[in-house]
Structure formats: structure tokens, C-alpha cells
C-alpha positions in Angstrom: 15.8 7.9 28.8 17.9 6.6 31.6 20.8 5.8 29.2 20.5 9.2 27.5 20.5 11.0 30.9 23.6 9.1 32.1 25.4 9.8 28.8 24.5 13.5 28.8 25.6 13.8 32.4 28.9 12.2 31.7 29.6 14.2 28.6 28.8 17.5 30.5 32.3 17.1 31.9 34.0 16.7 28.5 35.2 20.3 28.2 36.3 20.4 31.8 38.8 17.5 31.5 42.4 18.3 31.0 44.0 16.3 28.2 47.5 15.8 27.2 48.8 15.2 23.7 50.1 11.7 22.9 52.3 10.6 20.1 49.8 8.0 19.0 47.6 9.7 16.4 46.2 6.9 14.3 44.3 3.7 14.7 47.3 2.3 16.5 46.0 4.1 19.4 44.2 1.4 21.4 41.4 3.7 22.4 40.6 4.5 18.8 40.7 0.9 17.9 38.2 0.0 20.7 35.9 2.9 19.7 36.0 1.7 16.1 35.1 -1.8 17.1 32.2 -0.6 19.2 30.9 1.4 16.3 31.2 -1.5 13.9 29.3 -3.7 16.4 26.6 -1.0 16.9 27.4 -1.0 20.6 26.8 2.7 20.7 25.8 3.1 24.4 29.3 2.0 25.4 31.2 4.4 23.2 30.7 7.7 25.2 31.7 6.1 28.5 34.8 4.7 26.9 35.6 8.1 25.4 35.4 9.7 28.9 37.6 6.9 30.2 40.1 7.7 27.4 40.2 11.3 28.4 40.7 10.5 32.1 43.6 8.2 31.1 45.5 11.1 29.6 45.0 10.3 25.9 43.9 13.2 23.6 41.4 12.5 20.9 42.4 13.1 17.3 40.9 13.1 13.9 40.6 9.3 14.0 38.7 9.4 17.2 35.8 11.7 16.5 34.2 10.0 13.5 33.6 6.9 15.7 32.3 8.7 18.7 30.1 11.1 16.6 28.6 8.1 14.9 27.5 6.8 18.3 25.8 10.2 19.1 24.1 10.1 15.8 22.8 6.6 16.2 21.5 7.4 19.7 20.1 10.8 18.6 22.0 12.7 21.3 22.3 16.3 20.1 23.7 17.7 23.4 26.6 15.3 23.7 27.1 15.7 20.0 27.4 19.5 20.3 29.8 19.1 23.2 31.9 16.8 21.1 31.8 19.5 18.4 33.4 21.9 20.9 36.0 19.3 21.6 36.7 19.0 17.9 37.5 22.7 17.8 39.5 22.6 21.0 41.7 19.8 19.7 42.3 21.4 16.3 40.6 18.6 14.4 38.1 20.9 12.8 39.6 21.1 9.3 39.6 17.3 8.9 37.1 16.4 6.2 36.1 13.1 7.8 35.5 14.9 11.1 33.4 17.6 9.3 31.4 14.9 7.5 30.8 13.1 10.8 29.6 16.4 12.4 27.2 17.1 9.5 25.8 13.5 9.7 25.5 13.7 13.4 23.5 16.9 13.4 21.3 15.6 10.6 20.6 12.4 12.4 19.7 14.4 15.5 17.3 16.5 13.5 19.4 19.6 13.9 19.7 20.3 10.2 20.4 24.0 10.6 23.5 23.2 12.7 24.6 20.8 10.0 24.3 23.5 7.4 26.2 25.9 9.6 29.1 23.4 9.9 29.0 23.1 6.1 28.9 26.8 5.4 31.6 27.9 7.9 34.4 25.8 6.4 35.2 26.9 2.8 37.5 23.9 2.2 34.9 21.3 2.8 32.6 22.9 0.3 34.9 21.5 -2.4 34.5 17.9 -1.2 31.9 15.4 -2.5 31.6 13.6 0.8 30.5 16.7 2.7 27.9 17.6 0.1 26.7 14.0 0.2 26.3 14.1 4.0 24.2 17.2 3.9 22.1 16.1 0.9 21.3 12.9 2.7 20.5 14.9 5.8 18.1 17.1 3.9 16.4 14.0 2.4 16.1 12.2 5.8 14.6 15.3 7.4 12.0 15.8 4.6 13.7 18.9 3.3 13.2 18.0 -0.3 13.8 21.3 -2.0 16.8 22.2 0.2 18.5 19.0 -0.9 17.8 19.8 -4.6 19.1 23.3 -4.2 22.3 22.0 -2.6 22.7 19.5 -5.4 22.4 22.4 -7.9 25.0 24.4 -6.0 27.2 21.3 -6.0 27.0 21.1 -9.7 27.7 24.8 -10.2 30.7 24.6 -8.0 32.1 21.8 -10.2 32.2 19.3 -7.3 32.1 15.8 -8.7 29.0 13.7 -8.2 29.3 10.0 -7.2 26.9 7.2 -6.5 26.4 8.3 -2.8 25.2 11.6 -4.0 22.5 10.0 -6.2 21.5 7.4 -3.6 20.9 10.3 -1.2 18.9 12.5 -3.6 17.0 10.2 -6.0 14.9 8.6 -3.2 13.3 12.0 -2.4 11.4 11.7 -5.7 8.4 9.7 -4.5 5.3 11.3 -6.1 4.2 11.8 -9.7 4.9 15.5 -9.4 8.6 14.6 -8.8 8.9 12.6 -12.0 10.5 15.4 -14.1 13.1 16.0 -11.5 13.7 12.3 -11.2 14.3 12.1 -14.9 16.7 15.0 -14.8 18.7 13.1 -12.1 18.6 10.0 -14.3 20.0 12.1 -17.1 22.8 13.4 -14.8 23.6 9.8 -13.9 24.0 8.9 -17.5 26.1 12.0 -18.1 28.6 11.2 -15.3 28.7 7.5 -16.0 26.7 6.3 -13.0 24.0 4.6 -15.0 26.0 1.4 -15.0 26.1 1.3 -11.2 23.7 -1.4 -10.0 22.8 0.4 -6.8 22.0 3.7 -8.6 20.0 1.8 -11.3 18.0 0.1 -8.6 17.4 3.4 -6.9 16.2 5.0 -10.2 14.0 2.0 -10.9 12.3 2.4 -7.5 11.9 6.2 -8.1 10.1 5.6 -11.4 7.8 3.0 -9.7 6.9 5.4 -6.8 6.2 8.2 -9.3 3.8 5.9 -11.2 6.0 5.8 -14.3 5.9 2.0 -14.7 6.7 2.1 -18.4 9.9 4.0 -17.7 10.8 1.6 -14.9 10.2 -1.3 -17.3 12.5 0.3 -20.0 15.2 0.8 -17.4 14.8 -2.7 -16.1 15.1 -4.2 -19.5 18.3 -2.2 -20.2 20.1 -3.2 -17.0 22.8 -5.8 -17.9 23.0 -7.0 -14.3 19.9 -7.7 -12.3 20.1 -8.7 -8.7 17.4 -9.7 -6.2 16.9 -6.0 -5.3 16.3 -5.2 -9.0 13.7 -7.9 -9.4 12.0 -7.0 -6.1 11.8 -3.3 -7.2 10.1 -4.3 -10.4 7.7 -6.8 -8.7 6.8 -4.2 -6.1 6.3 -1.6 -8.8 3.9 -3.7 -10.7 2.0 -4.7 -7.6 1.7 -1.1 -6.3 0.3 0.0 -9.6 -2.3 -2.7 -9.9 -0.5 -4.6 -12.7 -1.0 -8.0 -11.1 -0.6 -10.1 -14.3 2.8 -8.5 -14.9 3.9 -9.4 -11.4 3.2 -13.1 -11.9 4.9 -13.0 -15.3 8.1 -11.3 -14.0 8.2 -13.5 -11.0 8.2 -16.6 -13.2 10.9 -14.9 -15.3 13.0 -14.3 -12.2 12.7 -18.0 -11.2 14.1 -19.0 -14.6 17.2 -16.9 -13.9 18.0 -18.9 -10.8 17.6 -15.9 -8.4 16.1 -17.0 -5.1 13.1 -14.9 -3.8 13.1 -13.4 -0.3 10.2 -12.2 1.9 10.0 -8.9 0.0 9.5 -10.8 -3.3 6.8 -13.0 -1.8 4.9 -10.0 -0.4 4.7 -8.5 -3.9 3.6 -11.7 -5.5 1.0 -12.5 -2.8 -0.6 -9.1 -3.1 -1.0 -9.8 -6.9 -2.4 -13.2 -6.2 -4.9 -11.6 -3.9 -5.8 -9.0 -6.5 -6.4 -11.5 -9.3 -7.8 -14.3 -7.2 -5.0 -16.6 -8.3 -5.7 -19.2 -5.6 -3.6 -22.0 -7.0 -0.6 -19.7 -7.6 -1.0 -18.4 -4.1 -0.9 -22.0 -2.7 2.3 -22.6 -4.6 3.8 -19.4 -3.2 2.9 -20.5 0.3 4.7 -23.8 -0.4 7.8 -22.0 -1.5 7.6 -19.7 1.6 7.8 -22.8 3.9 10.5 -24.5 1.8 12.7 -21.4 2.0 12.3 -21.2 5.8 10.1 -18.1 5.9 7.1 -19.7 7.3 7.4 -17.9 10.7 7.6 -14.5 9.1 4.6 -12.6 10.5 4.4 -10.2 7.5 4.1 -13.1 5.1 1.5 -14.8 7.3 -0.6 -11.6 7.3 -0.2 -11.5 3.5 -1.3 -15.1 3.2 -4.4 -14.4 5.3 -5.3 -11.5 3.0 -4.5 -13.5 -0.1 -6.6 -16.5 0.8 -9.5 -14.4 2.0 -9.5 -12.4 -1.2 -9.3 -15.6 -3.2 -12.5 -16.8 -1.5 -10.8 -19.4 0.8 -11.8 -18.2 4.3 -11.1 -21.6 5.8 -7.5 -21.5 4.8 -7.1 -17.9 5.8 -8.4 -18.7 9.3 -6.2 -21.7 9.6 -3.1 -19.6 9.0 -4.4 -17.1 11.5 -4.9 -19.7 14.1 -1.4 -21.1 13.7 0.3 -17.8 14.2 2.1 -17.9 17.5 1.8 -14.1 17.9 -1.0 -12.1 16.4 -0.5 -8.4 15.8 -3.3 -5.9 15.2 -2.4 -6.3 11.5 -3.2 -10.0 11.7 -6.5 -9.4 13.3 -7.3 -6.6 10.8 -6.6 -9.1 7.9 -8.9 -11.8 9.2 -11.7 -9.4 10.3 -11.5 -7.7 6.9 -11.7 -11.1 5.2 -14.9 -12.2 6.9 -16.3 -8.7 6.4 -15.9 -8.6 2.7 -17.6 -12.1 2.5 -20.6 -10.7 4.3 -19.9 -12.7 7.5 -20.4 -9.7 9.7 -21.3 -11.7 12.8 -18.0 -13.6 12.7 -16.1 -10.4 12.1 -17.7 -8.8 15.1 -16.9 -11.8 17.2 -13.3 -11.8 16.1 -13.0 -8.1 16.9 -14.4 -8.6 20.4 -12.0 -11.6 20.8 -9.1 -9.3 19.8 -10.1 -6.8 22.5 -10.2 -9.6 25.0 -6.6 -10.5 24.3 -5.5 -7.1 25.3 -4.6 -5.8 21.8 -5.5 -2.1 21.5 -7.3 -1.5 18.2 -6.0 1.0 15.7 -7.8 3.0 13.0 -7.3 0.3 10.3 -9.0 -2.5 12.3 -11.9 -0.2 13.0 -12.3 0.3 9.2 -12.5 -3.4 8.8 -15.0 -4.0 11.5 -17.2 -1.1 10.5 -17.1 -2.3 6.9 -18.1 -5.8 8.1 -21.1 -4.3 10.0 -22.1 -2.4 7.0 -22.1 -5.4 4.6 -24.0 -7.5 7.1 -26.5 -4.9 8.1 -25.4 -4.8 11.7 -26.4 -1.1 12.1 -26.6 -0.9 15.9 -23.3 -2.7 16.4 -21.6 -0.5 13.9 -22.9 2.6 15.6 -21.5 1.3 18.9 -18.1 0.6 17.5 -18.0 4.1 15.9 -18.8 5.7 19.2 -16.2 3.5 21.0 -13.4 4.7 18.7 -13.1 8.1 20.3 -14.7 7.5 23.7 -12.7 4.5 24.7 -9.6 4.5 22.5 -9.1 8.2 21.8 -9.1 7.6 18.0 -10.4 10.4 15.9 -12.5 8.9 13.1 -11.0 9.4 9.6 -12.6 9.7 6.2 -12.6 5.9 5.8 -14.6 5.5 9.0 -17.1 8.1 8.0 -17.5 6.4 4.6 -18.3 3.1 6.3 -20.8 4.8 8.6 -22.6 6.5 5.8 -22.8 3.2 3.9 -24.0 1.5 7.1 -26.8 4.0 7.7 -27.6 4.1 4.0 -28.1 0.3 3.8 -30.4 0.5 6.8 -32.5 3.1 5.0 -31.5 5.8 7.4 -30.7 8.3 4.7 -31.6 11.4 6.8 -29.2 10.2 9.5 -26.5 9.5 7.0 -26.8 13.0 5.6 -26.7 14.5 9.1 -23.6 12.5 9.9 -21.9 14.0 6.9 -22.9 17.5 7.8 -21.6 17.0 11.4 -18.1 15.8 10.3 -15.1 17.7 11.6 -13.3 16.7 8.4 -14.2 17.8 4.9 -16.1 14.9 3.3 -14.4 13.2 0.4 -15.8 11.6 -2.8 -16.2 8.1 -1.4 -18.4 9.5 1.5 -20.8 11.3 -0.9 -20.6 8.3 -3.2 -21.8 6.0 -0.4 -24.8 8.3 0.1 -25.4 8.3 -3.6 -25.4 4.5 -3.7 -27.8 4.3 -0.8 -30.1 6.7 -2.7 -30.3 4.3 -5.6 -31.3 1.4 -3.4 -34.0 3.4 -1.6 -35.0 5.4 -4.7 -34.5 8.9 -3.2 -34.0 11.1 -6.3 -33.8 14.4 -4.4 -31.1 13.4 -2.0 -29.3 11.6 -4.9 -29.0 14.9 -6.8 -27.6 16.6 -3.8 -25.0 13.8 -3.2 -24.1 13.8 -6.9 -23.5 17.5 -7.1 -21.1 17.2 -4.1 -19.3 14.1 -5.4 -18.5 15.5 -8.9 -17.0 18.6 -7.3 -14.5 16.3 -5.6 -14.0 13.6 -8.3 -15.4 14.9 -11.6 -13.7 12.3 -13.7 -15.2 9.2 -12.0 -17.7 7.9 -14.4 -19.2 5.6 -11.9 -21.0 8.4 -10.2 -22.6 9.6 -13.4 -23.8 6.1 -14.3 -25.2 5.7 -10.8 -27.3 8.9 -11.1 -28.4 8.0 -14.6 -29.7 4.6 -13.3 -31.5 6.4 -10.5 -33.2 8.7 -13.0 -34.0 5.7 -15.2 -35.7 3.8 -12.4 -37.7 6.9 -11.6 -38.6 7.1 -15.3 -37.0 10.6 -15.4 -35.8 10.5 -19.0 -34.9 14.2 -18.9 -32.5 13.5 -16.0 -31.0 10.6 -17.9 -30.4 12.7 -20.9 -28.9 15.5 -18.8 -26.4 13.1 -17.2 -25.4 11.5 -20.5 -24.9 15.0 -22.0 -22.5 15.8 -19.1 -20.6 12.6 -19.7 -20.3 13.4 -23.4 -19.2 17.0 -22.8 -16.6 15.9 -20.3 -15.4 13.1 -22.6 -15.9 10.5 -19.9 -15.6 6.9 -20.9 -16.7 3.9 -18.8 -13.8 1.8 -17.5 -13.8 -1.5 -19.4 -15.1 -4.4 -17.3 -13.0 -7.5 -17.0 -13.0 -10.7 -14.9 -10.5 -13.2 -13.9 -11.0 -16.9 -13.4 -8.3 -19.4 -12.5 -8.1 -22.8 -14.0 -5.3 -25.3 -13.4 -3.0 -22.6 -12.1 -3.5 -20.3 -15.1 -5.5 -17.1 -14.7 -7.8 -16.5 -17.6 -8.9 -12.9 -18.4 -12.2 -12.0 -20.0 -13.3 -8.6 -21.2 -16.9 -7.6 -21.8 -17.9 -9.0 -25.2 -14.6 -10.7 -25.5 -14.2 -13.2 -28.4 -10.4 -13.7 -28.3 -10.3 -16.7 -25.9 -9.3 -20.0 -27.6 -12.6 -21.5 -26.3 -14.7 -18.5 -27.4 -17.1 -20.6 -29.6 -17.8 -23.1 -26.8 -18.1 -20.3 -24.2 -20.7 -18.4 -26.2 -22.6 -21.6 -27.0 -22.7 -22.4 -23.2 -23.9 -18.8 -22.6 -26.7 -19.0 -25.1 -27.9 -22.2 -23.5 -27.8 -20.7 -20.0 -29.7 -17.6 -21.1 -32.4 -19.7 -22.7 -32.7 -21.8 -19.5 -32.9 -18.6 -17.4 -35.6 -17.1 -19.5 -37.6 -20.4 -19.3 -37.2 -20.4 -15.5 -38.3 -16.7 -15.2 -41.2 -17.3 -17.6 -42.6 -20.1 -15.4 -43.4 -17.7 -12.6 -46.3 -15.3 -12.7 -45.7 -13.0 -9.7 -44.7 -9.4 -9.9 -41.2 -9.9 -8.8 -40.6 -12.5 -11.5 -42.1 -10.2 -14.2 -39.7 -7.5 -13.1 -36.9 -10.1 -13.4 -38.0 -10.8 -16.9 -37.8 -7.1 -17.7 -34.3 -6.9 -16.3 -33.1 -10.0 -18.2 -34.5 -8.7 -21.5 -31.6 -6.3 -21.7 -28.8 -8.7 -20.9 -25.4 -8.1 -22.5 -22.3 -10.2 -22.5 -20.5 -8.9 -19.5 -17.2 -10.3 -18.5 -18.3 -12.2 -15.4 -20.9 -14.2 -17.5 -18.1 -15.2 -19.9 -15.9 -16.3 -16.9 -18.8 -18.4 -15.5 -19.5 -20.0 -18.8 -15.8 -20.9 -19.1 -15.8 -22.3 -15.6 -18.8 -24.5 -16.3 -17.2 -25.8 -19.5 -13.9 -26.8 -17.8 -14.7 -27.9 -14.3 -16.5 -31.0 -12.9 -20.1 -30.8 -11.7 -20.3 -29.5 -8.1 -17.0 -27.5 -8.3 -17.2 -24.0 -6.9 -16.3 -21.3 -9.4 -14.6 -18.2 -8.2 -14.6 -15.1 -10.4 -12.8 -11.8 -9.7 -14.3 -8.7 -11.3 -12.8 -5.2 -11.4 -16.1 -3.3 -11.4 -19.3 -3.5 -9.3 -21.5 -6.3 -10.6 -24.6 -4.9 -12.4 -28.1 -5.8 -11.4 -28.8 -7.8 -14.6 -25.7 -10.1 -14.1 -26.4 -10.4 -10.4 -29.9 -11.8 -11.2 -28.6 -14.0 -14.0 -26.0 -15.6 -11.8 -28.5 -16.2 -9.0 -30.8 -18.1 -11.4 -27.9 -20.0 -13.1 -26.7 -21.2 -9.6 -30.2 -22.7 -9.2 -30.4 -24.2 -12.7 -26.9 -25.9 -12.7 -26.8 -26.5 -8.9 -23.4 -24.8 -8.5 -22.0 -22.3 -6.1 -20.5 -19.2 -7.7 -18.3 -16.8 -5.8 -17.9 -13.4 -7.4 -15.6 -10.7 -5.9 -16.6 -7.4 -7.4 -15.2 -3.9 -6.6 -17.1 -3.7 -3.2 -17.5 -7.2 -1.8 -17.9 -11.0 -2.3 -21.1 -12.5 -3.5 -21.8 -16.1 -2.8 -24.5 -17.4 -5.1 -26.2 -20.7 -4.3 -29.6 -22.2 -5.1 -30.9 -19.0 -6.6 -29.9 -16.7 -3.7 -26.9 -14.4 -3.0 -25.2 -13.8 0.3 -25.5 -10.0 -0.2 -29.3 -10.3 0.1 -29.5 -8.2 -3.1 -27.9 -5.1 -1.4 -24.5 -4.3 -2.6 
């Protein structure tokens, strides 16, 4: 603020200074040369004092002077000095110059004075025939989130017959960032083809990014394949696109393809690849990526360190994740969030809480994201009182208003503790409108605690908000089934049939020797399918023998559960792992859906029979199976 005040104070005298004309009107003017150099070196704070010094020295500014000095005002966001310079532009007769006009428009846009920028544009008829002036205002509208104004100006530009260039498209295409913008983005793509800009690498990269952000990955892939020249930005855009749309296998494939072309990855590349390794549980691939990061000198990049922590935690290697965390010279709140979230998803709530308190002790102020991580950790570990304390601390101590994610964690926390009434009251007391995950958390708690009446209430609310999510229908159907309410089961299944809802196919990943193997439910396409199903038959027989050797009520219930076992993807992945790994080797499986009760029991018993540890990451958390027990304590 001190710099801005001094600059404004100095420029208040601009119009009061008497200037005399000089014969030097170009960059041969030493003042213009110095102003240009300051602008090139981004030494913007020195430009305005130098301009004042120039005026006092008797030199008059000209059309070469103003673009440099206006650029400094724009960079420093100084609208008052900028408007005073505008007056000086008029006084010196430089107003008609198109470069000066463009600089004025850009300055006002950068200072968030978009209406003044439009006024400059509208008041000069000559500049409305120039591409550069349209480009400046279109970019200004885009940077000021005036999406439709930018589109309307582009339309006016086309109607006026003003030529479109790459700068026009690079200013306009990036505003298409949502699926609803896809049709406009495609129209702009068509315009690019029509005017011959589709061969411009920068424009093609911009269009590629647009398709990715609009969720049209297939269009992005088509454009990518058609591009004759692919630079690092192109590959990064495609890698990020696949990663953002959950197409992790495609990310790894295209990354290997990029390596074959000889293009060297940068931190942006690695961020996309690491997120996909985390998604798929590709631990060995992630290890190789870490090696490459260090080989290329990016080991100290904090964003990559945070991504590595997340990747190792989601691949089941908490020890490695914590080691990277410990070696970070400076830990941001994002770093703490990653490691706290890692321990939380593995069910180590006590350690997550300890880390959160340690973070507070270092003086780092928690944000909303880290509170989501610690509340989720408390929920998974059943630390009800601790979670309630943290939730109260958010607003009381840190002034953070709880968001939907925080309320979802709290409903889950209370639900796990059997406090269904309190969970319902919390939802009813919310200042925000509850979303589907919040009601879904209550519905899940109702299944665990067999509360049919409250489950029906939660279900009616959740399908109003997310009617196409089949998981909620299946959950209520299971609640009715356990309550032996066959009429309710039939009712839910009828709703599913009428709404043409189909269950998302379950699949699981398991990594072996650096290759990720994918299994679908009932899959028989794997090269080892015969051996896998043979192993599975053997395991199921051993499990039934084990269950049959017990006589208590719980084991009889287990036998009932196991009698309906199907060939779900995680069972195939485990059978594959047992076939191909040495005895005692831990097997890590990544599943896209919540593990069902039957498979959960099956894997618990298999862990006891074969004396192995299995780590299953499902849609909600990690399950560590060992010696017939699970870390989730049968609550997930």
C-alpha cells in the first residue's frame, strides 16, 4: 500500500506539469528506451517515478511512451494513475494511436475497470476496425469473468468483418470451462478451422484444454491425434484431461507414449501422472515416477512432494508417505492435509489427530480442507468426542464456516456412534441446504443400526437431490431386506426399473511387477482366468469349511452370508495376487465401489486361512485384513 500511495501521490501532479515538445518522437528518445527496459524487466514500481522525472526534464511523452507506462499501471493495478495517464494521452494528442488505445483498454481491464475499457473502445470509431483492440477487450472480459459480454463482442467483431487471429481465440476459448459451454467451444473450434487457425499449435493446445475442461475427452483425444506437432504443453493438456476425468489407465498409457517421443516431462506432467498412480494404486509406477522427479531436479518442488505423499498414502504405503513428509524443509497446510488425510483413510485416526495438533503447534492456521481430513479421520476411527470438538473449533477459534463436506463428516461421525437422532438434528440445524452426500451418510448409518423409519426419511431426501445414484437405492433395498420387508425391497426395485437405473460395474486393480491388472465382476478375459477361478474355488471351499467348524450364532450368520457369494472383482484380484506373489507378500487391491458385506467377510477369513495381509481400498476407505480381522472393525 505504501508503494501505491507514493505512486498515486506523484502522479496526481501529472496534469499540472508543463511539458514542451521535443523532436525525439521514437524509441531513440532515451526516456522511452528506459521505460521500455523497465517494462521488459517487470520493474513496474520504477516506471511511474521515471515518467515524472521525464516530464520534469522537459521531455514530452509520445505514442511510444504510453504503452510502456500504462503497462506498469496495469501490472500494479493502479486505476487512479492509469486514468490520469489517460488524461495525459488526450492532452498530448496521442489518443488516436491504436497501440495507445489498446494499452488503455488493457490497463482498465487489468484494474477491473471494464466499463471504462469499453468506453475507450466505443468512443473511437477507428479502433473498432482493428483486431488488436477487439483482442484486448475480449481478453479483458474473459479475465473479469464477463463471459457473455466477451462472446457478444466476438460476434460483433465477426459481423464487422474484422479479422480474427490467434490472440482472439486464445482470449476467448479459455472461457469455455464447463460442460454447458461445449457447444460454444465447438463453434469456436469451427471458426478456427474456417480462418486457418487450426494449424496453430497454441490455438490447438487451447482447444484441447477447452474440451478437457468441458468433459469432452473423446473430442480432445480426436484433436490430439490429429495434431501434427505435439509439444510438452500438448501432452500435459491430454494427461491432465485424462486425470481430471478419472481415466487413470489412459494417463499412464499416454505418458509412456510421450516418453517414447523423447519429450521430457516437467512438474505439470508428473502431477497428472502421480494423481493417476494414486487413483489406480500403481505403487511401483509411482516409485519410478518419484525416481524420475529426483533425476530431473524437481525433488524440492513442494507441489510434487505433496502429490507423492498423497500417492503413496493412497497406494497403501503410509511409511513412505510419512518419510517424504518428514523430509520436506517447509510444510504447508496442503502438506499437512495430505498426510492427515492419508492416515485417516487407513483408519489411523489417533495418529491423524496427533498430526493435526502438531500442525497447530507449528503455528500453521488450518483451513477448511484440513478440517475435512481430520473430521473424516475421526469418523473412520470412531473418535466421536474429538470430532465434535474440532467441529466446534472451526468457527469458534478460526472463524471458518463449516461447509457441506464438514457436515457430511459430522453426520457420518455421529451415525457411526449410533447417535442417529443427533445426526438428524444436526442436518436440520444446518445453515446450508443439505446435499446428497449428507443424507447419504445418514442413510448409511441407518443400515448399520437397522433404523428403517429414519432410513426411509433419508432416502426420500437423497433421491430428490441425486435421483440417478443407484447406490442409494441399493442401500435402502438392503435395509429392507435385513428387516425382512420384502414389500419394501420390491418397491425399491420397481423404482430402479422404472427409472432405468443400472448399477455401476464393479472393478478392481492390482499391481504386479509394475503392470496394473484390471478385473471386472465375473471377468474371464484375463490370461490366467483358468488358474484364478481354480484358486477361487479352492479358497471358497476352505472358507466354508472354516465357517462350518464353528457353532455359535455369529458363525451361522456368516454361513448365511457366504451362501450367496458371487464372483466380485476384488475376489478375482486377490486370487490373482495369491497365484503370483510369494507367501507373506502383502496384496493391495483398489476397488471403485464400496466393498460388499459378503466379500468383506470372505477376505477376512481368507486372510486367516492363508496367513496373508490384504489391503483393500474401496470407495470410502482402506481395509487392512489380517488374521481374520479388519481394521475397519466391520463398520464402513
